[in-house]
Backbone of each chain as nested JSON, in Angstrom:
{
  "chains": [
    {"id": "A", "residues": [
      {"number": 1, "name": "MET", "atoms": {"N": [54.688, -2.56, 118.025], "CA": [54.718, -3.998, 117.726], "C": [55.937, -4.361, 116.888]}},
      {"number": 2, "name": "TYR", "atoms": {"N": [56.008, -3.809, 115.663], "CA": [57.069, -4.234, 114.757], "C": [58.474, -3.775, 115.169]}},
      {"number": 3, "name": "PRO", "atoms": {"N": [58.599, -2.659, 115.904], "CA": [59.95, -2.346, 116.376], "C": [60.486, -3.393, 117.353]}},
      {"number": 4, "name": "ASN", "atoms": {"N": [59.571, -4.233, 117.908], "CA": [60.005, -5.254, 118.847], "C": [60.913, -6.252, 118.143]}},
      {"number": 5, "name": "ASP", "atoms": {"N": [62.077, -6.509, 118.731], "CA": [63.06, -7.382, 118.08], "C": [62.562, -8.82, 117.92]}},
      {"number": 6, "name": "ARG", "atoms": {"N": [61.816, -9.319, 118.912], "CA": [61.307, -10.698, 118.811], "C": [60.342, -10.824, 117.642]}},
      {"number": 7, "name": "VAL", "atoms": {"N": [59.482, -9.833, 117.49], "CA": [58.503, -9.862, 116.4], "C": [59.216, -9.756, 115.055]}},
      {"number": 8, "name": "ALA", "atoms": {"N": [60.139, -8.809, 114.957], "CA": [60.852, -8.615, 113.695], "C": [61.632, -9.872, 113.316]}},
      {"number": 9, "name": "ALA", "atoms": {"N": [62.286, -10.489, 114.293], "CA": [63.067, -11.69, 114.011], "C": [62.159, -12.835, 113.581]}},
      {"number": 10, "name": "PHE", "atoms": {"N": [61.042, -12.993, 114.264], "CA": [60.125, -14.099, 113.928], "C": [59.563, -13.921, 112.52]}},
      {"number": 11, "name": "ILE", "atoms": {"N": [59.168, -12.712, 112.194], "CA": [58.635, -12.456, 110.852], "C": [59.73, -12.668, 109.809]}},
      {"number": 12, "name": "GLY", "atoms": {"N": [60.914, -12.154, 110.081], "CA": [62.005, -12.293, 109.126], "C": [62.394, -13.731, 108.864]}},
      {"number": 13, "name": "GLU", "atoms": {"N": [62.289, -14.567, 109.889], "CA": [62.697, -15.966, 109.744], "C": [61.624, -16.829, 109.09]}},
      {"number": 14, "name": "ASN", "atoms": {"N": [60.372, -16.395, 109.174], "CA": [59.289, -17.309, 108.798], "C": [58.377, -16.87, 107.662]}},
      {"number": 15, "name": "PHE", "atoms": {"N": [58.408, -15.59, 107.322], "CA": [57.402, -15.089, 106.38], "C": [58.005, -14.24, 105.265]}},
      {"number": 16, "name": "ILE", "atoms": {"N": [57.268, -14.17, 104.157], "CA": [57.422, -13.087, 103.199], "C": [56.4, -12.039, 103.653]}},
      {"number": 17, "name": "PRO", "atoms": {"N": [56.829, -10.928, 104.228], "CA": [55.894, -9.962, 104.807], "C": [55.454, -8.892, 103.797]}},
      {"number": 18, "name": "VAL", "atoms": {"N": [54.158, -8.594, 103.828], "CA": [53.609, -7.581, 102.923], "C": [52.784, -6.599, 103.754]}},
      {"number": 19, "name": "LYS", "atoms": {"N": [53.08, -5.323, 103.623], "CA": [52.311, -4.296, 104.334], "C": [51.397, -3.598, 103.34]}},
      {"number": 20, "name": "ILE", "atoms": {"N": [50.119, -3.52, 103.665], "CA": [49.12, -2.957, 102.755], "C": [48.369, -1.854, 103.492]}},
      {"number": 21, "name": "HIS", "atoms": {"N": [48.533, -0.626, 103.012], "CA": [47.889, 0.515, 103.677], "C": [46.565, 0.831, 102.995]}},
      {"number": 22, "name": "ILE", "atoms": {"N": [45.566, 1.136, 103.804], "CA": [44.224, 1.381, 103.285], "C": [44.196, 2.503, 102.252]}},
      {"number": 23, "name": "LYS", "atoms": {"N": [45.025, 3.519, 102.446], "CA": [44.998, 4.65, 101.518], "C": [45.703, 4.326, 100.198]}},
      {"number": 24, "name": "ASP", "atoms": {"N": [46.685, 3.429, 100.265], "CA": [47.462, 3.097, 99.054], "C": [46.816, 2.001, 98.221]}},
      {"number": 25, "name": "GLN", "atoms": {"N": [46.223, 0.998, 98.898], "CA": [45.768, -0.189, 98.178], "C": [44.368, -0.639, 98.633]}},
      {"number": 26, "name": "PRO", "atoms": {"N": [43.376, 0.237, 98.474], "CA": [42.023, -0.163, 98.895], "C": [41.515, -1.389, 98.132]}},
      {"number": 27, "name": "GLU", "atoms": {"N": [41.984, -1.565, 96.888], "CA": [41.531, -2.727, 96.107], "C": [42.064, -4.034, 96.695]}},
      {"number": 28, "name": "THR", "atoms": {"N": [43.239, -3.958, 97.317], "CA": [43.802, -5.172, 97.939], "C": [43.029, -5.518, 99.209]}},
      {"number": 29, "name": "PHE", "atoms": {"N": [42.541, -4.492, 99.916], "CA": [41.658, -4.74, 101.056], "C": [40.428, -5.528, 100.595]}},
      {"number": 30, "name": "LYS", "atoms": {"N": [39.848, -5.096, 99.463], "CA": [38.649, -5.79, 98.954], "C": [38.992, -7.2, 98.5]}},
      {"number": 31, "name": "ARG", "atoms": {"N": [40.105, -7.34, 97.831], "CA": [40.516, -8.647, 97.298], "C": [40.618, -9.691, 98.408]}},
      {"number": 32, "name": "PHE", "atoms": {"N": [41.125, -9.267, 99.583], "CA": [41.304, -10.215, 100.69], "C": [40.243, -10.026, 101.782]}},
      {"number": 33, "name": "ARG", "atoms": {"N": [39.208, -9.259, 101.46], "CA": [38.078, -9.067, 102.366], "C": [38.52, -8.56, 103.747]}},
      {"number": 34, "name": "ALA", "atoms": {"N": [39.46, -7.644, 103.758], "CA": [39.898, -7.025, 105.011], "C": [38.958, -5.855, 105.31]}},
      {"number": 35, "name": "GLN", "atoms": {"N": [38.244, -5.94, 106.419], "CA": [37.224, -4.937, 106.732], "C": [37.554, -4.096, 107.945]}},
      {"number": 36, "name": "TRP", "atoms": {"N": [38.704, -4.352, 108.54], "CA": [39.083, -3.617, 109.74], "C": [40.596, -3.572, 109.795]}},
      {"number": 37, "name": "THR", "atoms": {"N": [41.125, -2.627, 110.559], "CA": [42.579, -2.604, 110.732], "C": [42.915, -2.604, 112.215]}},
      {"number": 38, "name": "PRO", "atoms": {"N": [44.012, -3.232, 112.588], "CA": [44.81, -4.076, 111.71], "C": [44.148, -5.441, 111.474]}},
      {"number": 39, "name": "THR", "atoms": {"N": [44.306, -5.95, 110.273], "CA": [43.968, -7.336, 109.972], "C": [45.243, -8.023, 109.488]}},
      {"number": 40, "name": "LEU", "atoms": {"N": [45.546, -9.15, 110.076], "CA": [46.717, -9.935, 109.685], "C": [46.225, -11.225, 109.042]}},
      {"number": 41, "name": "VAL", "atoms": {"N": [46.715, -11.505, 107.849], "CA": [46.312, -12.702, 107.112], "C": [47.558, -13.516, 106.793]}},
      {"number": 42, "name": "ILE", "atoms": {"N": [47.495, -14.795, 107.088], "CA": [48.61, -15.698, 106.776], "C": [48.175, -16.624, 105.646]}},
      {"number": 43, "name": "LEU", "atoms": {"N": [48.961, -16.6, 104.578], "CA": [48.739, -17.472, 103.432], "C": [49.856, -18.494, 103.374]}},
      {"number": 44, "name": "ASP", "atoms": {"N": [49.538, -19.697, 102.91], "CA": [50.613, -20.669, 102.756], "C": [51.388, -20.39, 101.471]}},
      {"number": 45, "name": "ARG", "atoms": {"N": [52.37, -21.212, 101.202], "CA": [53.265, -20.965, 100.055], "C": [52.526, -20.988, 98.729]}},
      {"number": 46, "name": "ASP", "atoms": {"N": [51.327, -21.594, 98.72], "CA": [50.526, -21.64, 97.495], "C": [49.488, -20.529, 97.44]}},
      {"number": 47, "name": "GLY", "atoms": {"N": [49.535, -19.63, 98.392], "CA": [48.626, -18.503, 98.382], "C": [47.264, -18.784, 98.98]}},
      {"number": 48, "name": "VAL", "atoms": {"N": [47.128, -19.901, 99.679], "CA": [45.859, -20.248, 100.318], "C": [45.822, -19.67, 101.729]}},
      {"number": 49, "name": "GLU", "atoms": {"N": [44.748, -18.96, 102.04], "CA": [44.638, -18.385, 103.377], "C": [44.493, -19.491, 104.413]}},
      {"number": 50, "name": "ARG", "atoms": {"N": [45.3, -19.416, 105.48], "CA": [45.262, -20.421, 106.546], "C": [44.93, -19.859, 107.911]}},
      {"number": 51, "name": "HIS", "atoms": {"N": [45.087, -18.525, 108.069], "CA": [44.803, -17.945, 109.385], "C": [44.633, -16.442, 109.216]}},
      {"number": 52, "name": "ARG", "atoms": {"N": [43.785, -15.885, 110.09], "CA": [43.581, -14.44, 110.068], "C": [43.181, -13.999, 111.462]}},
      {"number": 53, "name": "PHE", "atoms": {"N": [43.621, -12.801, 111.835], "CA": [43.163, -12.217, 113.092], "C": [43.129, -10.705, 112.955]}},
      {"number": 54, "name": "GLU", "atoms": {"N": [42.188, -10.123, 113.675], "CA": [41.994, -8.687, 113.607], "C": [42.261, -8.064, 114.968]}},
      {"number": 55, "name": "GLY", "atoms": {"N": [42.687, -6.817, 114.941], "CA": [42.859, -6.056, 116.173], "C": [44.259, -6.16, 116.743]}},
      {"number": 56, "name": "PHE", "atoms": {"N": [44.57, -5.177, 117.583], "CA": [45.875, -5.126, 118.237], "C": [46.028, -6.268, 119.229]}},
      {"number": 57, "name": "LEU", "atoms": {"N": [47.236, -6.807, 119.321], "CA": [47.578, -7.791, 120.351], "C": [48.939, -7.442, 120.95]}},
      {"number": 58, "name": "PRO", "atoms": {"N": [49.124, -7.687, 122.255], "CA": [50.459, -7.537, 122.837], "C": [51.447, -8.502, 122.169]}},
      {"number": 59, "name": "VAL", "atoms": {"N": [52.721, -8.246, 122.369], "CA": [53.763, -8.972, 121.635], "C": [53.622, -10.492, 121.74]}},
      {"number": 60, "name": "THR", "atoms": {"N": [53.497, -11.01, 122.949], "CA": [53.462, -12.47, 123.112], "C": [52.245, -13.072, 122.423]}},
      {"number": 61, "name": "ASP", "atoms": {"N": [51.109, -12.413, 122.55], "CA": [49.89, -12.919, 121.899], "C": [50.01, -12.818, 120.38]}},
      {"number": 62, "name": "PHE", "atoms": {"N": [50.601, -11.736, 119.93], "CA": [50.81, -11.556, 118.489], "C": [51.696, -12.669, 117.942]}},
      {"number": 63, "name": "LEU", "atoms": {"N": [52.804, -12.925, 118.623], "CA": [53.716, -13.988, 118.174], "C": [53.024, -15.345, 118.188]}},
      {"number": 64, "name": "SER", "atoms": {"N": [52.203, -15.577, 119.204], "CA": [51.508, -16.869, 119.289], "C": [50.56, -17.059, 118.104]}},
      {"number": 65, "name": "GLN", "atoms": {"N": [49.932, -15.979, 117.671], "CA": [49.025, -16.081, 116.516], "C": [49.801, -16.339, 115.225]}},
      {"number": 66, "name": "LEU", "atoms": {"N": [50.965, -15.711, 115.089], "CA": [51.801, -15.988, 113.916], "C": [52.231, -17.445, 113.897]}},
      {"number": 67, "name": "ALA", "atoms": {"N": [52.65, -17.945, 115.059], "CA": [53.094, -19.344, 115.14], "C": [51.921, -20.291, 114.875]}},
      {"number": 68, "name": "LEU", "atoms": {"N": [50.748, -19.933, 115.376], "CA": [49.559, -20.745, 115.112], "C": [49.25, -20.768, 113.617]}},
      {"number": 69, "name": "GLY", "atoms": {"N": [49.418, -19.638, 112.965], "CA": [49.183, -19.576, 111.527], "C": [50.132, -20.472, 110.743]}},
      {"number": 70, "name": "LEU", "atoms": {"N": [51.376, -20.529, 111.161], "CA": [52.332, -21.419, 110.497], "C": [51.93, -22.882, 110.695]}},
      {"number": 71, "name": "ALA", "atoms": {"N": [51.439, -23.189, 111.884], "CA": [50.976, -24.561, 112.141], "C": [49.762, -24.881, 111.279]}},
      {"number": 72, "name": "HIS", "atoms": {"N": [48.836, -23.937, 111.18], "CA": [47.662, -24.144, 110.315], "C": [48.08, -24.335, 108.851]}},
      {"number": 73, "name": "ALA", "atoms": {"N": [49.109, -23.618, 108.443], "CA": [49.588, -23.763, 107.058], "C": [50.123, -25.177, 106.827]}},
      {"number": 74, "name": "ALA", "atoms": {"N": [50.868, -25.706, 107.779], "CA": [51.367, -27.081, 107.656], "C": [50.204, -28.069, 107.675]}},
      {"number": 75, "name": "PHE", "atoms": {"N": [49.228, -27.827, 108.541], "CA": [48.043, -28.697, 108.617], "C": [47.302, -28.677, 107.279]}},
      {"number": 76, "name": "GLY", "atoms": {"N": [47.139, -27.49, 106.721], "CA": [46.43, -27.366, 105.452], "C": [47.128, -28.099, 104.318]}},
      {"number": 77, "name": "ARG", "atoms": {"N": [48.44, -28.214, 104.409], "CA": [49.192, -28.955, 103.395], "C": [49.281, -30.445, 103.742]}},
      {"number": 78, "name": "GLU", "atoms": {"N": [48.584, -30.841, 104.8], "CA": [48.535, -32.236, 105.263], "C": [49.912, -32.749, 105.66]}},
      {"number": 79, "name": "GLN", "atoms": {"N": [50.722, -31.85, 106.159], "CA": [52.026, -32.233, 106.715], "C": [51.814, -32.459, 108.209]}},
      {"number": 80, "name": "TRP", "atoms": {"N": [51.317, -33.648, 108.535], "CA": [50.809, -33.884, 109.892], "C": [51.893, -33.79, 110.956]}},
      {"number": 81, "name": "ARG", "atoms": {"N": [53.058, -34.349, 110.662], "CA": [54.132, -34.308, 111.673], "C": [54.584, -32.864, 111.915]}},
      {"number": 82, "name": "GLU", "atoms": {"N": [54.822, -32.14, 110.824], "CA": [55.237, -30.737, 110.965], "C": [54.161, -29.93, 111.689]}},
      {"number": 83, "name": "ALA", "atoms": {"N": [52.905, -30.167, 111.315], "CA": [51.818, -29.433, 111.957], "C": [51.795, -29.712, 113.452]}},
      {"number": 84, "name": "GLU", "atoms": {"N": [51.881, -31.01, 113.819], "CA": [51.846, -31.337, 115.254], "C": [53.003, -30.664, 115.976]}},
      {"number": 85, "name": "GLU", "atoms": {"N": [54.189, -30.7, 115.394], "CA": [55.345, -30.068, 116.043], "C": [55.125, -28.57, 116.215]}},
      {"number": 86, "name": "ARG", "atoms": {"N": [54.576, -27.947, 115.187], "CA": [54.358, -26.496, 115.275], "C": [53.27, -26.162, 116.304]}},
      {"number": 87, "name": "TYR", "atoms": {"N": [52.205, -26.967, 116.335], "CA": [51.16, -26.723, 117.342], "C": [51.714, -26.913, 118.756]}},
      {"number": 88, "name": "ARG", "atoms": {"N": [52.501, -27.962, 118.937], "CA": [53.05, -28.204, 120.282], "C": [54.027, -27.1, 120.668]}},
      {"number": 89, "name": "ALA", "atoms": {"N": [54.709, -26.523, 119.69], "CA": [55.607, -25.402, 119.983], "C": [54.815, -24.179, 120.462]}},
      {"number": 90, "name": "VAL", "atoms": {"N": [53.615, -23.998, 119.915], "CA": [52.768, -22.89, 120.38], "C": [52.414, -23.097, 121.853]}},
      {"number": 91, "name": "VAL", "atoms": {"N": [52.018, -24.324, 122.202], "CA": [51.657, -24.622, 123.591], "C": [52.865, -24.429, 124.505]}},
      {"number": 92, "name": "ARG", "atoms": {"N": [54.006, -24.89, 124.045], "CA": [55.235, -24.807, 124.854], "C": [55.72, -23.359, 124.999]}},
      {"number": 93, "name": "ASP", "atoms": {"N": [55.722, -22.611, 123.899], "CA": [56.346, -21.282, 123.904], "C": [55.406, -20.161, 124.332]}},
      {"number": 94, "name": "PHE", "atoms": {"N": [54.1, -20.394, 124.185], "CA": [53.116, -19.338, 124.5], "C": [51.976, -19.915, 125.335]}},
      {"number": 95, "name": "PRO", "atoms": {"N": [52.303, -20.522, 126.478], "CA": [51.302, -21.3, 127.225], "C": [50.163, -20.482, 127.816]}},
      {"number": 96, "name": "THR", "atoms": {"N": [50.362, -19.177, 127.991], "CA": [49.317, -18.374, 128.629], "C": [48.445, -17.632, 127.62]}},
      {"number": 97, "name": "THR", "atoms": {"N": [48.644, -17.87, 126.35], "CA": [47.891, -17.143, 125.326], "C": [46.634, -17.908, 124.907]}},
      {"number": 98, "name": "ASP", "atoms": {"N": [45.737, -17.213, 124.234], "CA": [44.535, -17.854, 123.702], "C": [44.877, -18.894, 122.635]}},
      {"number": 99, "name": "ALA", "atoms": {"N": [46.033, -18.724, 122.002], "CA": [46.43, -19.665, 120.946], "C": [46.773, -21.037, 121.517]}},
      {"number": 100, "name": "ALA", "atoms": {"N": [47.182, -21.102, 122.784], "CA": [47.687, -22.356, 123.341], "C": [46.628, -23.467, 123.365]}},
      {"number": 101, "name": "PRO", "atoms": {"N": [45.437, -23.242, 123.935], "CA": [44.448, -24.329, 123.916], "C": [44.008, -24.711, 122.514]}},
      {"number": 102, "name": "GLU", "atoms": {"N": [43.92, -23.733, 121.635], "CA": [43.581, -24.047, 120.242], "C": [44.664, -24.935, 119.628]}},
      {"number": 103, "name": "ALA", "atoms": {"N": [45.919, -24.596, 119.913], "CA": [47.034, -25.379, 119.377], "C": [47.055, -26.786, 119.979]}},
      {"number": 104, "name": "LEU", "atoms": {"N": [46.719, -26.896, 121.264], "CA": [46.683, -28.231, 121.888], "C": [45.646, -29.113, 121.198]}},
      {"number": 105, "name": "TYR", "atoms": {"N": [44.499, -28.531, 120.895], "CA": [43.431, -29.266, 120.194], "C": [43.929, -29.759, 118.831]}},
      {"number": 106, "name": "TRP", "atoms": {"N": [44.492, -28.841, 118.052], "CA": [44.899, -29.198, 116.682], "C": [46.14, -30.075, 116.668]}},
      {"number": 107, "name": "ALA", "atoms": {"N": [46.957, -30.006, 117.719], "CA": [48.09, -30.946, 117.819], "C": [47.558, -32.369, 117.899]}},
      {"number": 108, "name": "GLY", "atoms": {"N": [46.49, -32.537, 118.686], "CA": [45.888, -33.862, 118.801], "C": [45.308, -34.332, 117.475]}},
      {"number": 109, "name": "VAL", "atoms": {"N": [44.633, -33.421, 116.788], "CA": [44.058, -33.778, 115.483], "C": [45.172, -34.146, 114.491]}},
      {"number": 110, "name": "SER", "atoms": {"N": [46.244, -33.378, 114.515], "CA": [47.369, -33.659, 113.6], "C": [47.953, -35.034, 113.879]}},
      {"number": 111, "name": "ARG", "atoms": {"N": [48.12, -35.339, 115.165], "CA": [48.668, -36.662, 115.538], "C": [47.736, -37.775, 115.084]}},
      {"number": 112, "name": "TYR", "atoms": {"N": [46.439, -37.555, 115.266], "CA": [45.439, -38.545, 114.837], "C": [45.498, -38.742, 113.322]}},
      {"number": 113, "name": "LYS", "atoms": {"N": [45.544, -37.651, 112.592], "CA": [45.597, -37.748, 111.127], "C": [46.908, -38.363, 110.654]}},
      {"number": 114, "name": "GLY", "atoms": {"N": [47.941, -38.257, 111.499], "CA": [49.215, -38.889, 111.185], "C": [49.223, -40.377, 111.453]}},
      {"number": 115, "name": "GLY", "atoms": {"N": [48.101, -40.895, 112.009], "CA": [47.979, -42.338, 112.163], "C": [47.889, -42.856, 113.58]}},
      {"number": 116, "name": "ASP", "atoms": {"N": [47.97, -41.974, 114.572], "CA": [47.919, -42.423, 115.962], "C": [46.465, -42.411, 116.442]}},
      {"number": 117, "name": "GLN", "atoms": {"N": [45.883, -43.593, 116.571], "CA": [44.472, -43.7, 116.937], "C": [44.197, -43.3, 118.385]}},
      {"number": 118, "name": "THR", "atoms": {"N": [45.235, -43.21, 119.205], "CA": [45.043, -42.839, 120.608], "C": [45.104, -41.331, 120.825]}},
      {"number": 119, "name": "ALA", "atoms": {"N": [45.4, -40.599, 119.772], "CA": [45.716, -39.177, 119.922], "C": [44.549, -38.356, 120.469]}},
      {"number": 120, "name": "LEU", "atoms": {"N": [43.347, -38.649, 120.007], "CA": [42.212, -37.817, 120.425], "C": [41.868, -38.041, 121.897]}},
      {"number": 121, "name": "ALA", "atoms": {"N": [41.847, -39.295, 122.316], "CA": [41.56, -39.576, 123.736], "C": [42.651, -38.979, 124.625]}},
      {"number": 122, "name": "ASP", "atoms": {"N": [43.887, -39.08, 124.197], "CA": [44.986, -38.481, 124.965], "C": [44.818, -36.972, 125.078]}},
      {"number": 123, "name": "THR", "atoms": {"N": [44.387, -36.367, 123.978], "CA": [44.216, -34.911, 123.982], "C": [43.095, -34.509, 124.93]}},
      {"number": 124, "name": "ALA", "atoms": {"N": [42.001, -35.263, 124.903], "CA": [40.898, -34.971, 125.824], "C": [41.373, -35.058, 127.27]}},
      {"number": 125, "name": "LYS", "atoms": {"N": [42.215, -36.041, 127.555], "CA": [42.746, -36.2, 128.912], "C": [43.625, -35.011, 129.285]}},
      {"number": 126, "name": "ARG", "atoms": {"N": [44.426, -34.559, 128.341], "CA": [45.288, -33.397, 128.61], "C": [44.463, -32.163, 128.93]}},
      {"number": 127, "name": "PHE", "atoms": {"N": [43.338, -32.025, 128.262], "CA": [42.499, -30.851, 128.504], "C": [41.873, -30.866, 129.891]}},
      {"number": 128, "name": "GLN", "atoms": {"N": [41.805, -32.027, 130.511], "CA": [41.273, -32.055, 131.876], "C": [42.225, -31.363, 132.84]}},
      {"number": 129, "name": "ALA", "atoms": {"N": [43.523, -31.381, 132.502], "CA": [44.529, -30.749, 133.363], "C": [44.899, -29.352, 132.89]}},
      {"number": 130, "name": "ALA", "atoms": {"N": [44.842, -29.155, 131.569], "CA": [45.274, -27.871, 131.014], "C": [44.13, -27.208, 130.257]}},
      {"number": 131, "name": "TYR", "atoms": {"N": [43.898, -25.969, 130.528], "CA": [42.888, -25.171, 129.826], "C": [41.471, -25.767, 129.927]}},
      {"number": 132, "name": "PRO", "atoms": {"N": [41.061, -26.243, 131.104], "CA": [39.766, -26.928, 131.202], "C": [38.565, -26.015, 130.964]}},
      {"number": 133, "name": "ALA", "atoms": {"N": [38.734, -24.711, 131.137], "CA": [37.596, -23.789, 131.028], "C": [37.48, -23.169, 129.637]}},
      {"number": 134, "name": "THR", "atoms": {"N": [38.122, -23.745, 128.667], "CA": [38.115, -23.145, 127.329], "C": [37.142, -23.86, 126.394]}},
      {"number": 135, "name": "THR", "atoms": {"N": [36.801, -23.145, 125.336], "CA": [35.977, -23.745, 124.282], "C": [36.646, -24.981, 123.702]}},
      {"number": 136, "name": "TRP", "atoms": {"N": [37.966, -24.935, 123.612], "CA": [38.702, -26.058, 123.012], "C": [38.617, -27.299, 123.887]}},
      {"number": 137, "name": "ALA", "atoms": {"N": [38.575, -27.111, 125.194], "CA": [38.392, -28.257, 126.101], "C": [37.008, -28.86, 125.9]}},
      {"number": 138, "name": "LYS", "atoms": {"N": [36.012, -28.012, 125.707], "CA": [34.663, -28.517, 125.452], "C": [34.638, -29.317, 124.15]}},
      {"number": 139, "name": "LYS", "atoms": {"N": [35.295, -28.795, 123.133], "CA": [35.314, -29.503, 121.856], "C": [36.016, -30.85, 121.963]}},
      {"number": 140, "name": "ALA", "atoms": {"N": [37.081, -30.894, 122.768], "CA": [37.846, -32.134, 122.921], "C": [37.156, -33.127, 123.84]}},
      {"number": 141, "name": "SER", "atoms": {"N": [36.199, -32.652, 124.638], "CA": [35.572, -33.535, 125.641], "C": [34.87, -34.718, 124.991]}},
      {"number": 142, "name": "VAL", "atoms": {"N": [34.437, -34.558, 123.767], "CA": [33.739, -35.657, 123.082], "C": [34.686, -36.82, 122.774]}},
      {"number": 143, "name": "TRP", "atoms": {"N": [35.971, -36.577, 122.844], "CA": [36.962, -37.614, 122.554], "C": [37.289, -38.461, 123.78]}},
      {"number": 144, "name": "ALA", "atoms": {"N": [36.843, -38.016, 124.964], "CA": [37.188, -38.758, 126.197], "C": [36.423, -40.083, 126.219]}},
      {"number": 145, "name": "HIS", "atoms": {"N": [37.103, -41.128, 126.655], "CA": [36.452, -42.447, 126.74], "C": [36.376, -42.88, 128.193]}}
    ]},
    {"id": "B", "residues": [
      {"number": 1, "name": "MET", "atoms": {"N": [66.37, -4.308, 114.504], "CA": [66.143, -5.193, 113.363], "C": [64.941, -4.696, 112.57]}},
      {"number": 2, "name": "ALA", "atoms": {"N": [65.139, -4.482, 111.28], "CA": [64.057, -3.973, 110.437], "C": [63.448, -5.105, 109.626]}},
      {"number": 3, "name": "ILE", "atoms": {"N": [62.148, -5.024, 109.438], "CA": [61.44, -6.01, 108.624], "C": [61.444, -5.534, 107.179]}},
      {"number": 4, "name": "SER", "atoms": {"N": [61.72, -6.451, 106.281], "CA": [61.762, -6.104, 104.858], "C": [60.37, -6.24, 104.248]}},
      {"number": 5, "name": "TRP", "atoms": {"N": [59.534, -5.232, 104.515], "CA": [58.152, -5.278, 104.046], "C": [58.084, -5.142, 102.528]}},
      {"number": 6, "name": "ARG", "atoms": {"N": [57.285, -5.98, 101.907], "CA": [56.968, -5.82, 100.499], "C": [55.653, -5.059, 100.392]}},
      {"number": 7, "name": "LYS", "atoms": {"N": [55.382, -4.524, 99.185], "CA": [54.111, -3.829, 98.956], "C": [53.285, -4.459, 97.849]}},
      {"number": 8, "name": "ASP", "atoms": {"N": [53.948, -5.24, 97.005], "CA": [53.272, -5.859, 95.863], "C": [52.868, -7.288, 96.232]}},
      {"number": 9, "name": "VAL", "atoms": {"N": [51.566, -7.507, 96.428], "CA": [51.085, -8.82, 96.887], "C": [51.404, -9.908, 95.87]}},
      {"number": 10, "name": "ASP", "atoms": {"N": [51.185, -9.632, 94.605], "CA": [51.393, -10.689, 93.605], "C": [52.875, -11.055, 93.479]}},
      {"number": 11, "name": "ALA", "atoms": {"N": [53.747, -10.081, 93.591], "CA": [55.179, -10.382, 93.585], "C": [55.546, -11.196, 94.822]}},
      {"number": 12, "name": "ALA", "atoms": {"N": [54.932, -10.858, 95.947], "CA": [55.201, -11.592, 97.186], "C": [54.666, -13.022, 97.099]}},
      {"number": 13, "name": "LEU", "atoms": {"N": [53.514, -13.201, 96.441], "CA": [52.976, -14.558, 96.248], "C": [53.954, -15.409, 95.44]}},
      {"number": 14, "name": "ALA", "atoms": {"N": [54.522, -14.823, 94.406], "CA": [55.5, -15.548, 93.592], "C": [56.751, -15.858, 94.409]}},
      {"number": 15, "name": "GLU", "atoms": {"N": [57.158, -14.907, 95.215], "CA": [58.337, -15.106, 96.066], "C": [58.091, -16.208, 97.094]}},
      {"number": 16, "name": "ALA", "atoms": {"N": [56.877, -16.244, 97.629], "CA": [56.539, -17.271, 98.621], "C": [56.556, -18.654, 97.982]}},
      {"number": 17, "name": "LYS", "atoms": {"N": [56.002, -18.743, 96.785], "CA": [55.966, -20.037, 96.097], "C": [57.375, -20.531, 95.794]}},
      {"number": 18, "name": "ALA", "atoms": {"N": [58.222, -19.609, 95.365], "CA": [59.59, -19.989, 95.016], "C": [60.419, -20.361, 96.236]}},
      {"number": 19, "name": "SER", "atoms": {"N": [60.146, -19.691, 97.339], "CA": [60.969, -19.9, 98.538], "C": [60.388, -20.941, 99.49]}},
      {"number": 20, "name": "GLY", "atoms": {"N": [59.097, -21.272, 99.311], "CA": [58.453, -22.218, 100.214], "C": [58.055, -21.616, 101.542]}},
      {"number": 21, "name": "ARG", "atoms": {"N": [58.071, -20.294, 101.631], "CA": [57.7, -19.65, 102.896], "C": [56.262, -19.155, 102.835]}},
      {"number": 22, "name": "ALA", "atoms": {"N": [55.694, -18.968, 103.998], "CA": [54.34, -18.428, 104.101], "C": [54.373, -16.921, 103.907]}},
      {"number": 23, "name": "LEU", "atoms": {"N": [53.205, -16.359, 103.604], "CA": [53.08, -14.907, 103.498], "C": [52.352, -14.352, 104.709]}},
      {"number": 24, "name": "LEU", "atoms": {"N": [52.774, -13.185, 105.122], "CA": [52.068, -12.442, 106.156], "C": [51.601, -11.133, 105.543]}},
      {"number": 25, "name": "LEU", "atoms": {"N": [50.279, -10.966, 105.438], "CA": [49.711, -9.724, 104.925], "C": [49.253, -8.883, 106.104]}},
      {"number": 26, "name": "ASP", "atoms": {"N": [49.745, -7.665, 106.185], "CA": [49.38, -6.745, 107.259], "C": [48.556, -5.609, 106.661]}},
      {"number": 27, "name": "PHE", "atoms": {"N": [47.245, -5.671, 106.86], "CA": [46.351, -4.609, 106.402], "C": [46.25, -3.573, 107.515]}},
      {"number": 28, "name": "ASN", "atoms": {"N": [46.663, -2.354, 107.21], "CA": [46.734, -1.367, 108.285], "C": [46.322, 0.016, 107.798]}},
      {"number": 29, "name": "ALA", "atoms": {"N": [46.097, 0.879, 108.78], "CA": [45.743, 2.271, 108.49], "C": [46.578, 3.208, 109.34]}},
      {"number": 30, "name": "ALA", "atoms": {"N": [47.725, 2.726, 109.749], "CA": [48.588, 3.53, 110.611], "C": [49.082, 4.754, 109.856]}},
      {"number": 31, "name": "PRO", "atoms": {"N": [49.285, 5.86, 110.565], "CA": [49.803, 7.074, 109.907], "C": [51.114, 6.771, 109.197]}},
      {"number": 32, "name": "MET", "atoms": {"N": [51.234, 7.303, 107.979], "CA": [52.45, 7.041, 107.209], "C": [53.488, 8.137, 107.444]}}
    ]}
  ]
}
């Protein structure tokens, strides 16, 4: 995973990376409630956890989860425009991953929270064409008018 | 391209706050 140049570049450009080995820092595992390896946790600049995922993922899926975590961090800071842009980038750059429908859902929520009252209905409509068989499409279906 | 992994979480938290970047914590058990 990490020898991959795309992964290394993405991490280098976007994160302060910390590697914690179970044998070296078991107390840090407890502190962050990590119960399995690998566990990846994304914290925002204030140290608030915004995303976590466990288990191995292929490169593209791994990158999509990192990008989703950055979007969640912006959402958590109520930076609605940045969050929407980051979520839409996940959909655009990683369209075949599990992160994409989740990002499409939260892009709509970010747009709505940014003041666009049409955002949720538009998102529900998009889900009819994209990712219709996902949990996220079901969640968005309540927004359809 | 090598990743500049840190090992001290609290130092990394301070670095993240100062730089405005997010943190990525990788909990692993890979052979050292």
